[in-house]
N, C-alpha and C positions, 0 to 999 in steps of 0.2 A: 504493500500500500504506500509506504513512504517513497519507494523508488518511483512508482507511478506518479505520485504527487509531485516529486522533484522534476520528473520528465515534463509534465504539463506546465509547471511554472517556468521551466527553462524554455520550453516551446513558446509560450505566450510572450515572454520578454524578447527573445530573438525575433520572432515573427512580427511582434508589435513594432520593434525598432526599425525593422526593414520596411514595413508598410508605411509607417509615419514619414520616414525620410524619403522613400520613393514617391509617395503622394505629394509631399511638399515640393520635391524637385519637379514633378509633372506640372504642378500649379505654376511654377516659374517659367516653364518652357511652352511655347506655342505649338511646336511640332511634337509628334509622338516620341516618347522616351523608352518604349519597350520594343523588342524585336518584331513581334507579330503585328503590332499596331503600325510600326514603320513599314512593314512589308505590305500592309493594306494600302498605305498612302502611296508607296512606290507603284502599286498596281492600279493607281488612279481612283481609289476609293477615298474621297476627300470629305465624306460626311462626318461632321464633328461628333455627333452622338455615337456613331459606330466606332470611331477611333477612341473616344473616351471610354466606351464600354469595354473595348478590347484591352485598353491599358489597365482598367480596374480589375478585370479578370486575371490578367497576367501578373499584376502586382500581388493581389490577395491570394488567389488560388495557387499561382506558381510558387510564391514564397511559402505558403502553407505546406505544399508537397515537399519542397526542398528542405525546409527546416524539420518537419516531422520525420520523413524518411531518412534524412541526413543524421538526425540525432539517434534514431534507432540503429542505423548501421554503425555510426561512430562508437556508440557504447559497446557494441559487440566486438570491436577491434581495439578498444582501449583509447579511443580518441574522443573529441567533443569540445566542451567549453569548461575546462577545469576551474578557471577563476570564478566564473559565474556559478558553478555548482558549489564551490566552497562558500561563496557569499550567501547563497540560498540556504545553506546548512547552518549559517551563523558563525562560520569560522573566519579567522583573520586571513586577509588576502594581501596585505602590504608586502610581505617578503616575496610572494609569487609575482606580484606586479613589478617589483624591482628587478626580479630575475629575467623578465621578458622585455623590459624596457630597452636595454642596450642592443640586444640582437634585432629587435623590431626596428629600431631607428637605423641601425647599420644596413640592414637588408633594404629598407625603404629608400635610403639615400642611394645605394648602389643601383637599385632597379631604376630609380629616377634618372640617374646618369646614363644608363644604357638605353632608356626609353626614347631619348632624343636622337640617338644615332640613326634610326631609319629616316629622319627628316634631313639628314645631311645631303649635300649636293652629290656626293660620290654615289649615293644610292638612287639618285634621280637624274641620270644623264640627259633625259629628254625634257627637263623642266622648262627650259627656254622655249622649246618647240611647243610644249603644251600651253605656255603663256601666249605665244603668238597665235596659236589656234583659237584660244579663248578671245583674244582681241579681234580676230577676224570674225568670229561668230557675233561678238557684241556690236560690230559695225554693219552686220547684215540687215536687210530690210525687215526681217522677221525678229529682230532682237527684242523688241518690246513685248511681243507675244511670248517669246522664250523666257524673258525675264519674269513675266507673270507666272509662267508654269514653274520656273525654278524657285520662285518665292515660296512655294508650298513646302520645299525641303529646307528652308533657311529661316531661322529665327533672328530677325533683324534688331530685336531689342538689345540694348547694351548690357554687357556682363557687369555684375556688381560683386562686391566682396561676399555678400550673403548668398547669391545664386551660385557662385563658384564653390563656396564652401559646402553648400548643400549637394551640389553635383558630385563633388569629391567624396562626400560621405555616402551618397547613394551608390556610387561606383564601388566603394570599398565594402559596404555592408552587403548589398545585393550580390556583387561579384564573388565575395568570399563565401557567403552562405550557399550560393549555387555551385561554385566551382570546387571549393574545398570541403565544406561541411557535407554537402550532398554528393557531388560527383566523386570526389577523392575517397570519401568514406565508403560509398557503394562499391567502387572498384577494389578498395582494400579488403572489403568484406568478401567479395567474389574470389580474390586471390587467396585470402585466408582459408576459404572453404576448399579451394583447389589444393592447397598445400597442407591441409589438415591442421591448421594452427589451433591451439587451445582456445575455447570460448572466452571472450572478454579481453583478449589480447592478440597482438600480431607482431611478428618479428620485424626488425628493421628492413630486412630484405623485401618483405611483402609491402611495407608502408612506402618505402622509397621507390619500389617498382610502380606503385599506384601513383606516386608523384610524377614519374616519368610518363606514364600513360596519359594522365590528365594534361601534361604539357604538350604532348603530341596531338591530342584531341583539340586543344586550344589553337595550335598552329594551323591545323587543317581547317578548322571552323573559320578562323580569321581569313585565310586565303579564299575560301568559298564565299563567305559573306561579303568581303570587299569586291570580289569579282561580280557577284550577283547584283549587289546594290548599284555598282557603277553601270552595269549593263542596263538595268531597269531605269535608271535616271536618264541615260542617253536615249533609251527607247521612248520614254515619256516625253522627252523634249523633241523627238523626231530627228535625232542626230545620229551620225555614225562616227564612232571614235576612230580617229586617224593616227593618233600618237600612242604607241604601245611600248611598254617596257618589256624586256626579256623575262621569261618565266623565272629564271634563277634570281633576278633582282626582286621580283615579287615575293618569292619564297624567302629570300634572305630578310627582307623587310618584315615579313610575317613572323619569322623566327625571332628576330630581335624584339618585336613587340610583345610576343607571347611567352617564349621559353624562359627568359630570366625571371619574369614575374611568377610564372607557374611553378618553377623550381624553388624560388626564394620563398614565396608565400606558402607553398606546400611544405617545405622544410620547417617553417615556423609553426604551421598547423600541427604537424606531426610531433614537434618537440615541445611546443608551448601552448597549443590550443588555438581555437578559432579566434579568440579575442586578440591574440598576437598578430595573426594574419590580417585581420580587419584594420587594426591600428597601423600596421606597416604599409598596407595598401593606401590608406589615407595619407600617410607621410610621403609615400612615393608620388602621389598625385600633386601634393602641395610643392614638394621640392622640384618636380619636373616643371611645374608652372614657373617657379622662380628661375630655374635654369634657362628656360625658353625666353623669358623676358630679358634676362641678363645677356644672352647671346644676341637677341634682336637689337638691344640698345647699343651694345659694344661692337658688333660686327656689321651692322647694316645702317 
């Protein structure tokens, strides 16, 4: 009974945090913030009630499935939210928070530094050609009509400190609850079953194999999503993309965007719990923003 009660308290806190932050972020942004709602927009379904309804379903139902199934799988392999669990039991958590602070900060800063690499010119040899193509399109007779269509995919409202902070929190909480607590835990449980690991725990080999599998899934998903969304946007605008990067460049950019974060946050989750991964993901977003601003101011 106590274990079940702890599970549900843990679920409601994690799910509630995810839903509140995601809903707040959605309220700040004019365009859809969830994958399926964005996919509907890309397929020319611009009805606001439909998009809002899909966002609401993805946020509430999607997070409910991710958190509940993720916690169940995590507890069976010795993972989860150890700091939150100790706090719910009324135990002191200061020493545990101190132990995860330094590694979370270090991993966040390192991942932030790596995350700006895909935007460097060396990985975009056709950037000038793409800019000239964009200028040619903007000067065409149909530019006004295309600008109106393109406006559906762009939120022209200025970014504020609050909206940026909420977006980084949403990315950290939703991303880690889905990718680490849910996906990594499920894969670790499957691998533990295959290797006959004892119930309630899994060896380092199983856990870090799950980290690698999640990293690979993230890279493949990134390549597929970027390619699909770009194709659908051009199709919606009635354009044919004439500037193409080589496949190996696309793959390298995807690997740099996904693999370091998946491995770093996965390692933190395995060693210190989902709280550490969420905090580190938030730090990575903030530091990456600071680095991008610094590079833009000093190099351009």
